[in-house]
C-alpha positions as CSV (number, residue, x, y, z in Angstrom):
1,M,75.7,82.4,72.0
2,A,77.7,80.9,74.8
3,T,80.7,83.0,73.8
4,S,78.7,86.2,73.8
5,A,77.3,85.4,77.3
6,A,80.8,84.7,78.6
7,T,82.1,87.9,77.2
8,T,79.2,89.9,78.8
9,A,79.9,88.3,82.1
10,A,83.6,89.1,81.9
11,V,82.8,92.8,81.0
12,S,80.3,93.1,83.9
13,R,82.9,91.6,86.3
14,Q,85.5,94.0,85.1
15,L,83.2,97.0,85.5
16,S,82.3,95.9,89.0
17,Q,86.0,95.5,89.8
18,K,86.7,98.9,88.4
19,K,83.9,100.4,90.5
20,Q,85.3,98.9,93.7
21,D,88.8,100.0,92.9
22,I,87.7,103.6,92.3
23,Q,85.8,103.6,95.6
24,M,89.0,102.4,97.3
25,M,91.0,105.2,95.6
26,L,88.4,107.7,96.7
27,A,88.8,106.6,100.3
28,A,92.6,106.8,100.1
29,E,92.3,110.4,98.6
30,V,94.2,109.4,95.4
31,H,92.4,112.1,93.5
32,L,93.4,115.1,95.8
33,R,96.5,116.9,96.7
34,T,98.0,120.1,95.1
35,K,97.0,123.5,93.8
36,N,99.5,123.5,90.9
37,C,99.2,121.7,87.6
38,D,101.8,120.8,85.0
39,F,100.7,121.3,81.4
40,Q,101.4,117.7,80.6
41,M,99.0,116.6,83.4
42,E,96.1,118.7,82.3
43,C,94.5,115.9,80.4
44,Y,94.1,113.9,83.6
45,I,92.3,116.6,85.5
46,F,88.6,116.2,86.2
47,K,87.9,119.6,87.7
48,R,89.3,122.3,90.1
49,R,87.6,122.9,93.4
50,N,86.8,126.4,94.8
51,D,89.8,126.2,97.1
52,G,92.1,125.7,94.1
53,I,92.9,122.0,94.6
54,Y,92.9,120.0,91.4
55,I,90.9,116.7,91.2
56,I,92.3,113.8,89.2
57,N,90.0,111.7,87.0
58,L,90.2,108.3,88.7
59,G,88.8,106.6,85.6
60,K,92.0,107.5,83.7
61,T,94.1,106.5,86.7
62,W,92.6,103.0,86.7
63,E,93.2,102.7,82.9
64,K,96.8,103.7,83.4
65,L,97.2,101.1,86.1
66,Q,95.9,98.5,83.7
67,L,98.5,99.7,81.1
68,A,101.3,99.6,83.6
69,A,100.3,96.1,84.8
70,R,100.4,94.8,81.2
71,I,103.9,96.3,80.7
72,I,105.1,94.6,83.9
73,V,103.6,91.2,82.9
74,A,105.2,91.4,79.5
75,I,108.6,91.1,81.1
76,E,109.4,87.4,81.4
77,N,111.8,87.6,84.4
78,P,110.4,89.7,87.3
79,Q,114.0,90.2,88.5
80,D,114.6,92.5,85.6
81,I,112.2,95.0,87.2
82,I,113.3,97.5,89.8
83,V,110.8,99.4,92.0
84,Q,112.2,102.3,93.8
85,S,111.2,105.0,96.3
86,A,113.3,107.6,98.1
87,R,110.2,109.0,100.0
88,P,109.7,107.4,103.4
89,Y,105.9,107.0,102.7
90,G,106.6,104.8,99.7
91,Q,109.4,102.6,101.1
92,R,107.1,100.1,102.8
93,A,104.9,100.0,99.7
94,V,107.7,99.2,97.3
95,L,109.0,96.5,99.6
96,K,105.6,94.8,99.8
97,F,105.2,95.2,96.0
98,A,108.5,93.6,95.3
99,Q,107.7,90.8,97.8
100,Y,104.5,89.8,96.0
101,T,105.5,90.4,92.4
102,G,109.1,89.2,92.5
103,A,110.7,92.5,91.5
104,N,113.9,94.0,92.9
105,V,113.6,96.9,95.2
106,I,115.6,100.0,96.1
107,A,114.1,101.6,99.2
108,G,115.9,104.8,100.3
109,R,118.4,107.1,98.8
110,H,119.5,106.4,95.2
111,T,123.2,105.9,94.7
112,P,124.3,108.0,91.7
113,G,125.6,105.9,88.8
114,T,123.6,102.7,89.8
115,F,122.2,102.4,86.2
116,T,125.2,104.1,84.3
117,N,128.5,103.4,86.1
118,Q,129.6,99.8,85.5
119,M,132.4,100.1,87.9
120,Q,130.0,100.3,90.9
121,I,129.3,97.2,92.9
122,S,125.6,98.1,93.0
123,Y,125.4,98.5,89.2
124,S,122.3,97.0,87.6
125,E,120.7,97.3,84.2
126,P,117.0,96.7,84.6
127,R,114.5,96.4,81.8
128,L,111.9,98.5,83.6
129,L,111.9,101.0,86.5
130,I,108.9,101.8,88.7
131,L,109.0,105.0,90.7
132,T,106.9,106.7,93.4
133,D,107.6,110.4,92.6
134,P,109.4,111.8,89.5
135,R,110.4,114.9,91.4
136,T,112.1,113.1,94.3
137,D,113.5,110.3,92.2
138,H,114.8,112.6,89.4
139,Q,118.3,111.1,89.5
140,P,117.3,107.5,88.5
141,I,114.9,108.8,85.9
142,K,117.8,110.7,84.2
143,E,120.0,107.6,84.4
144,C,117.3,105.4,82.9
145,A,116.9,107.9,80.0
146,L,120.6,107.6,79.3
147,G,120.4,103.8,79.4
148,N,117.2,103.6,77.3
149,I,115.3,102.0,80.2
150,P,111.5,102.6,80.2
151,T,110.1,104.2,83.3
152,I,106.7,104.0,85.1
153,A,105.9,106.6,87.7
154,F,103.1,107.8,89.9
155,C,102.6,111.5,88.9
156,N,100.8,114.2,90.8
157,T,99.3,117.2,89.2
158,D,102.5,119.2,89.5
159,S,105.0,116.4,88.8
160,P,107.4,116.8,85.9
161,M,106.8,114.3,83.1
162,R,110.1,114.5,81.4
163,Y,111.7,111.1,80.7
164,V,108.6,109.4,82.2
165,D,107.3,106.8,79.7
166,V,104.1,105.9,81.6
167,G,102.8,108.4,84.1
168,I,100.0,107.2,86.4
169,P,98.0,110.2,87.7
170,A,97.7,109.9,91.4
171,N,98.4,111.6,94.7
172,N,102.1,110.6,95.4
173,K,102.4,112.5,98.7
174,G,99.9,110.7,101.0
175,K,100.9,107.5,102.7
176,H,97.4,105.9,102.2
177,S,97.4,107.0,98.5
178,I,100.8,105.5,97.8
179,G,100.0,102.2,99.6
180,C,96.7,101.9,97.8
181,M,98.2,102.5,94.3
182,F,100.9,99.9,94.8
183,W,98.4,97.4,96.2
184,L,96.2,97.8,93.2
185,L,99.1,97.6,90.8
186,A,100.4,94.4,92.5
187,R,96.9,92.8,92.4
188,M,96.4,93.6,88.7
189,V,99.8,92.1,87.9
190,L,99.0,88.9,89.8
191,Q,95.6,88.7,88.1
192,M,97.2,89.0,84.7
193,R,99.7,86.3,85.7
194,D,96.8,84.0,86.7
195,T,98.2,83.9,90.3
196,I,94.8,85.2,91.4
197,R,91.9,83.6,89.7
198,P,89.3,86.0,88.1
199,G,86.4,86.8,90.4
200,L,88.3,86.0,93.6
201,K,89.5,88.6,96.1
202,W,93.2,89.0,97.0
203,D,93.7,87.8,100.6
204,V,96.4,90.4,101.2
205,M,95.0,93.5,103.0
206,V,95.9,97.0,101.6
207,D,96.9,98.0,105.1
208,L,100.1,96.1,104.8
209,F,101.3,98.6,102.1
210,F,100.7,101.7,104.3
211,Y,103.6,103.5,105.9
212,R,103.8,103.0,109.6
213,E,105.4,105.4,112.1
214,P,108.3,103.9,114.0
215,E,106.7,104.7,117.3
216,E,103.4,103.0,116.2
217,A,105.2,99.9,114.9
218,K,107.2,99.6,118.1
219,Q,104.1,100.0,120.2
220,Q,102.3,97.3,118.3
221,E,105.3,94.9,118.6
222,D,105.4,95.5,122.4
223,E,101.6,94.8,122.6
224,E,102.0,91.6,120.7
225,L,104.9,90.6,122.9
226,L,102.9,91.2,126.0
227,A,99.9,89.3,124.6
228,S,102.0,86.2,123.7
229,P,101.9,83.5,126.4
230,E,105.1,83.0,128.4
231,Y,106.4,79.5,128.7
232,A,108.8,78.4,131.4
233,I,112.2,77.3,130.2
234,Q,113.0,73.8,131.4
235,D,116.5,72.5,131.5
236,F,116.1,68.7,131.0
237,G,119.8,68.1,131.6
238,A,119.7,69.6,135.1
239,V,119.9,67.4,138.1
240,G,116.7,67.3,140.2
241,I,117.2,68.7,143.7
242,A,114.9,67.7,146.6
243,S,113.6,70.5,148.8
244,F,114.6,69.0,152.1
245,P,115.5,71.4,154.9
246,A,119.2,71.4,155.7
247,A,120.3,70.3,159.1
248,D,121.9,72.7,161.6
249,G,125.4,73.5,160.6
250,E,125.0,72.0,157.1
251,W,123.8,74.9,155.1
252,G,125.8,74.1,152.0
253,L,124.7,70.5,151.9
254,L,122.0,69.4,149.4
255,Q,120.5,66.0,149.0
256,L,120.3,65.0,145.4
257,N,117.6,62.8,144.0
258,N,119.9,60.9,141.7
259,P,121.0,57.5,142.9
260,G,123.7,57.1,140.3
261,L,125.3,60.5,141.1
262,N,125.1,59.8,144.9
263,Q,126.9,56.5,144.4
264,F,129.6,58.3,142.3
265,L,130.0,60.9,145.0
266,D,130.3,58.2,147.8
267,N,132.8,56.1,145.8
268,P,134.8,58.4,143.5
269,V,137.1,56.9,140.9
């Protein structure tokens, strides 16, 4: 009887968590973007609006996030996972994801041969690759296919699914959508690793995963610098100087408040 009650509580907690996650994805517009649809993404489409934009079924998106999190947790060493994004909107998100999950990160342009050419200094052979956009990151996907490396990618309605092992249906063009998806995936991974206890909220805000314009980031840094208190720099090794007015004709003479130094000046060695 106690076991069934605990199971019911766990299921209700999971359902409430799923509902909150879907509400967050709706706010980040994870379900909206393009007017084109790849035939392999048709099973993830909920409906098509009158203006031609396809709407993604967020219930299936959440289930695919759970599947991807289980795959990530199954790898013992997080350093064997590489998360990569060539799109500027996804670079901050992958850096934050790697920071909290312990994975390696490649933010920026992919160097051809990173996963296939062993003569390169940057050569690596990961056990799992996580990508933001299969169309933009097509080169690492092809190299992972040659090296038999599984691939997880966020796929839009028009994204090619070739060589993608686990495609998570989502809007991979918007900065809020990309940040929200990586935040949810990182939180699920930490929950499955028992880093975050069940029923407790993650104290990391989703805003940290959002892309920030360089001008906006610089303006915020300047505001924080102006708001910080300024402390006077004191030189404790300096000799104290008394502010006595100099006599007439003795403008270069200063009276020092240091008896030892005055004695040394009067009787030099």
